[in-house]
N, C-alpha and C positions, 0 to 999 in steps of 0.2 A: 371852506377856508383851507388853503394849502398848509397852514401850520398845524391844523388839527389832523389832516390826512397824514402828514409826516409824523406827528406824535403817535397816532394810532398804529402806523407801520412800525415805528421803533418799538412800541409796547408789544406788538405781536411778535416781532423778531426776538425780543428779550424773553418773552414767554416760551417760544419754541426752543431757544437755547437752554433755558432753565429746565424744560421738560426733557430735552435730550440729555442733559447732564444727570438728571434724576434717573433716567432709564439705563444709563451706562452701568455695567457691573463694577463693583468695588473690588479692590485687591483683597483676596482671601488668603490669610496666612497658611502656609503649608504646615500640616501637622508634623510634629517632631517624630523622627524615626527612633526606634528602640536601639539602644546601644548594645553591641554584641557582648555576651557574657561567656564565661568559661564553663558554664553549666552544660553538661552533655545532654542531648535529647535522649529520651528513653528508646531503647531498641525493641522492636516488636518481637513477640514470642510466637513462633510458628509451631502449631501442634504437630505431632508425628502423624504421618499418613497411615491409614489402616493397611494391613498386609493381606487381608482377606475379607470377603463380605461378612458382615456381622448381622446378627439378628436384630432387627429394628423393632421398636415399639413406640407407642405414643410419647414415651418419655424422652426419646432421642430425636424428636421431630424438629424440622425447620419450619418456622411459622412464616406465612406470607399473608398479605391482605391489607386492606385499607381501613380497617376499623370495624367495630360492631361486634356483636356477640359471637359470630362465627368466624372471626378473623384469626383466632388463636389455634393452638394445637388441639387435636382431637382428644377428648377425655371421656371416659365412660363413667356414668353415674354409679353411685354405690348400689350394689345389688343387681345391677343390670347383667344380662347374659352377654358373654363375650365371644368374639369370632376370631378365627385364625385366617389370615389372608396370605396365600402363597402367590408370589409373582415370578413367573418363568420368562426370562429374557430369551426368546427364540430367534434373536438376531445376531449378527456378527459385529455389532457396534455397542459402545458404552451407552447405556440407556438412562435417561432421566425419567422419573415417574412421580406423579402426585395424586393424592386421593383427597376428595372433598366430601365430607359427610354432611348431607342435608339434615336439617333439624329433625330429630326422631321424636318418638312419644315421650322420652325422658328429658327432652330439651337439649340433648347433646348435638353438637355440630362442630365443624372446624376443618383444618387442613393437616395433611402429612405430606412430606416430600422426601425423596431419597437424598440423604445428605451428601453422599459421595458418588451416586450413580450405581447402576446395576451392571456388572461386567458382562461382556458378550457370552451368550450360551450358558447362563448360570441362573440360579434362583435365590430368592430371599424369602424368609417367612416372617410375617408381621403377626404379633400376638396382642391380645388384650384390646382389641378394637370393639366398639359397640356393635352388638348383634341384634338386639331387640327391635324389630321393624326398622332397621337402619338401611338407608339407600345412599349409595356412594356414586360419585362421578370420578372416573379414573382417566388420566391423561398421561401418555408416554411420548417421549421425543428423543431424537438423536442428540447425544452429548458430544460424540466424536465419531468419525467414520465417513465413508463416502456416500452412504445411502442416507440422505436427510429425509426425515419424516416426522409427523406428529399425528397421533391417533388418540381417539377418546371413545369411551363407552360408559354405560351406567349399569349398576347391579345393586341388588338388595339382598340382605340376609334376613332370616326369619326371626321368630320369637324365642328360639332356643339356641344354645351354643352351636355355632356353625363353622364350616370351613369353605372358603371361596378360593378357587384357583383361577388366576388370570394368566393367560398365555398371550404374550406380546410378540407380534411379528411386524415386519415393515408394512404390511397391508392392513393391520387392525389389531384389536384386542378381543379375544374370545374369553367367555366366562364359563367356568364349570361349576 
């Protein structure tokens, strides 16, 4: 019957129009903007720059890492033997350096990083680092200068108070 065909076509067309209307996005009101105030924004405080390399210890450490027990600063357990680590920058560039302590027999681990870099042809001495069967990974890299490099090495200190000397050059890191 042509009347039924026409009624079915009209119903189908009305259904498509209704579905199209339902699928169209609605007007979303724009969120209000904050009105300006006379309250001044706080000004940042910039700390003074150091005038010379300072002795660094685990208490002045910059921590990095993504979490976990070893992502914080290196701390020595109570009663543990301590090491002194001397870092000699044997390059003509400002040097970045970091130490990573693998978990030792006391459960100590963590990071230390040179907060301001190590000036060219100079040395810093780190004190109070875990020594008892402690193994470290050291990484050094260029912070400024024409010779870009990144070097790494591993070293361990024994069960008694020890001293490790790291000599950093553009070609590597030697351990004494």
